N, C-alpha and C positions, 0 to 999 in steps of 0.2 A: 271320465278319463281314468285310465289305470294309474295306480300309484307307482311312484319310482321305487327303486330298491331301498333308498334311504328312508322315504316316507313309510314304506311297509315295515321296515325294521323297527323304526321308532314307535309306530302305532302298535306293533306286536309287543314291544318292550313295555309300553305304557298301558297296554290292554284297552286300547281305544278303537279296535277294529281294523285289522289289516285285510289283505286279500289273498295271502298265502303264508304258509309257515316257512320262515327262513331256515334253510337247510344247507349244510356244507359237508363235504367229505375231504379229509386231510390225509394224504398218502405219504407215509414216511419214506425217506430216502432209502432205507433198507428194503422196503417193499419194491420200490422202483428197481433197485439193483437185483433183486431176486427174480422179478417177473418180466421186466424189460418189455420186449415186443408183445408178449401175451397181455400185459397190462394195457399197452397202447391200443390193442385190438378192442379192448373193452371201452376205454374212455372216449375213443373217437366217435362212439355212438351216443355219447351223452353231452352234447354241446351246451346244454342248459347249465351243467356244472363245470365244464371245461371249455369255455368259449374260445374259438380260434385254434384249438389244439389240432395238430396234424401229425400223422405217423411219421416217425423218422426225425422229428425236430430235436429230440433229446440225444445228445452225444454222450453215451455212457462212459466212454473212454476218456473224455475230456473233463468230467466232473471231478473236482478236487474238494473233498469235504474239509471243513474247518477242523483243526486238531481236536476240538471238543467233541466232534462227531465222527472221528476217524479211528478205526481200530489201531491201537498203539499210539495214538496221538496224545500229547501232553500240552496243556494250555494253562497259563496263569492269568486269571482275570484281574480286573482293576482293584479288587478287594484284596488280592494276594492269595486267593484260594486256587489250588492247583487241581485241574480236572484231568482225568485219564479216560480217553475214549476206549470203548470196548468193542463196538460194532459199527461198521460203516453205515452212516445215515441215521444213527440214533445218538442222542446226547449222552455223554458219559457220566461219570460220577466224580465227586470231589474226594480225593484221597489224602490231600495234604492241607491241614487247617492252620492258618497263620496264628490264630489265638488259642490253640490247643492248651497252651500254658498262659494263664492270665497275666503273668509277669511280662508277656510280650506286648500287652496293651499300651504300656507307657510309650514305646517307640513306634508303634504301628500307626499308619496314616490312612485315613479314609480317602476314597477317590474324590476328585474335584468335580462337583456336579456341573460346573460351567463347561467342562471339556470332556468329561468321562461318564459314560454309562457303565454299568457293572461289567458288561462283557466286551465293550469296544468303546473307542473314542467317539465323540459326537460333535457335529457342527450344527448348532441350533439354528443358525440362519438358513442353512440348507434344508433342515427339517421344516422350517417355517415356509419356505418357498414351495416345498413339496405339498404341504397341507393346503396352501393357497391354490395350487393347481388342481388338487382334488376337489376343492370347493367350487372352482370354476366349472368343473365337469359335472357337478351335481352329486358327487359321491358322498357317502356317509363318512364322516371323519372319526376314525377310531385310533386310539393310542393306548398305551398301557405300560406297566412295569415289566421287567424281565420275570420269567417264571422263577419263583423263589425269592421274592423281594424282602421278606421279613423273617418268618419262622425258619424257612429253609436256609436263608442267609445266615441266621444264627448257627444253624447246624453246620453249614459250610465253614464258618469261621472257627467254631469251637469243637466240632465233632458231636455226633448225636448223643452219645451217653453223657458227655460233659454238659451239654446245654440242658438236657432233661434233669440232671442233678442240680444244675444251677437254679432251675425253676422250682424244684422240690425243696431246696434248702434256702431259697430266698437270697441268693447271691446278689449283693448290691451292685457289683460291677456289670451284671447282666442288664439292669435297667439303664445304666449309663450307655452301654453299647446299643441298646434298642433306641434310645433317644438320638444317638448319633446317626443311626441308619434312617430313622424317620426324618430327621432334619435334611439329610442328603436326598431322600426320596421326595420330600416336599418341593424341592427346587424343580425336579422333573415334572411333577404333577402341575405345578404352577405354569411352567413353560407351555405345556399342552393346553391347559385351560385358557391361557392367553391367545392361543391359536384358534379357539372356538370349537374344540372337538365336541362331537355329539355323545361319544361313549368313551369312558376310560376304564381300563381293565386292571384288576389287581389279581395276580396269579401266583398260587403256590399250592402245595398239597398238605392238607391238614388231617387227612383220614388214612387209616390202615384198612385192612380187608373187612373187619367186622366191628370196628369202633374207631372213634376219632383218636388221633395221636395223643391228645390231651383232653381231659374232661372239661365241662363248662366252668368249673371254679378256676382251674389253671389257665384256661383261655381268657377268662375275664381279668385275671390278675396280670398277665403278661402281654397278651396279644391284642385284645379288644380295644384298649385305650389308643394304641397306635393306629389300628384300623380306623377308628372314629376320627382321629386327627387327620388322617390322609383322605378319607372319603368325604368328610364334611364340606370342604371347599367345592368338590364336584357337585354335591347335591345343592349347595347354595347357588351354583350357576345353572342348575337344571340339567346337568350332565348325567346320563345314565351310568351307573356303577356296575360293571360286569365283574363278578368275582368267581374265579376258577379254583376248584379244589378236587383232586382225585381222592378216591377212598370214601369210606363211610363218614359222613359229617352230620347226620341227623341229630346227634347229641348236642351240637353247637349251632344248628341251623338258625334258631331264633336269634342268637347273638350276632350271627353274620348279617342277618337282615337288619337288626337293630343298629349295627355299625354303619349302615347306609347302602347295603347291597340292593340293587333293583333288578339285576339279572343274575340268577344263580346257575353257574355252569357246573353241574354235578353228574356223577355217573348213575346210570339207570339201575342195573341189577344189583349193584353193591348196596345202594341205598334203599332199593325196593320201589318199584313203580307205584304201587298202591300207597306206600308210605309217603312218597313225594306228592301224590294227589291229595292225600289227607292233610298234609302239613303246608303245602305251598300253593296249590291250584287256586287261582283268583287272588292270591295274596302278593305274589311276586312273579316275575317272568322266569321261566325255567328254560335254560339253554341245556337241553338234555344231551349228555355224552352217551351215545349208543354203545352198547356192550362191545368191548374189544378183548374180552378174556375167554369167552366160550362160544357164543352163538355166531358172531361174525367170523372169527377165524376157523372154527371147527364145526359149525352147524351146517344145515342144508339151506339152499336158497329159499325153500318154503318156510323154514323156521325163521329166517331173517325177515321175510315179508310179514309173517305173523307177529313178530316182535315189534316192528316199526308200526304196523297197523294198530296194535294194542296201545302203544305209547301215544299215538296220535289221537285215538278214540278216548283214552283215559285222561290225558293231560291237556288236550287241545280244547279250543272253544272259538266261536266266531269272533269273540272279543280279542283274541290273541293270547299272549301269555306263554306261548310255547315256541321254542326253536330246537333244531336238532343238529348235533355235530357228531360226525363219525370219523374217528382216527383209525387208519389202516396200518397194521404192522404184520411182519411175518408171524406165522406161516399162512396168512389169509390167501386162499387161491383166487384166481381171476373170476371164476363163476360166482364167488361170494361177494366180490366187489361189485360185479354187475348186478347182483341181487339187491345190494344196498342202494345202488343208483336207480334201479327200476322201482323199488319201493318208495324212495324219496320222490321220484317223478309221479308216481301214482297217488300218493297221499298228501303232497304239499298243499293242494287246494281242497282237501277233503271237507273242511268245514264251510266252504263257500260254494260247493257244487252239489 
């Protein structure tokens, strides 16, 4: 009997033998706005990745982006960080930092984890019912933090230069702030663990283009203890820990795994496909982020197919341990999106056929 999507995902993550490589393509709102009907012409031919999609079902004039993702939009989140949207369909940036001056910490208040997630309010009973419905349908139960739950949150609260100087100088109030954020996030983690999730994700960006934002020593001093504290309950429950980071993270990859990561969602060309093979293959599941900087947006369809084939051949195995995620952003043309989908279709069962 063929495996379900849930069973295949978990076997892939645990490297106990799946039947296909879990693959997904995530199309940004900005790309939808740019390509519109031309994009629809592509995805209608790929029901494997867009089940039930029909041309014309998306009303572009009716879409209203959240202020965080709207050009000119301004949004204050529940931490008091103020976001400014720059491009429709792409998350903006924090420009106003409530703790830019440490003196503000005395009167500043954390969000209430019982009613507030970082970016919106939450009704945990409603979330619990939704998870129960997914379980009844046999779906894999996934949950996770917001993108930027710890290091990036410190940046949002203090400003980048300030928080890096805090780390370099050993600012004692920084540890107090980290502890507050971790305690707040623990409530969220525990809620989802009590719902019986299969996978819990911790997402932020720890890498720049050619190096990690902080080296192993600084990561160990400030970030790793918090990661361990948050990931440990997941591993104790047998829940897979999905950790996302854009940028180059090979400097700290051993620490990320030691903290409890079982699925590493990292970028391919930035970290080096061969480096990823040498450091991670057979050791931890890799959810590979397919290039979004050069080949997918600017390359030829042939180059895209060659890239995905090389990644599948190099990092895949009949035991599993490989997933692929491809984010699509402007100016990726329709033919390149089609090339990604065709390559995913062609190679998702490569190790079993």
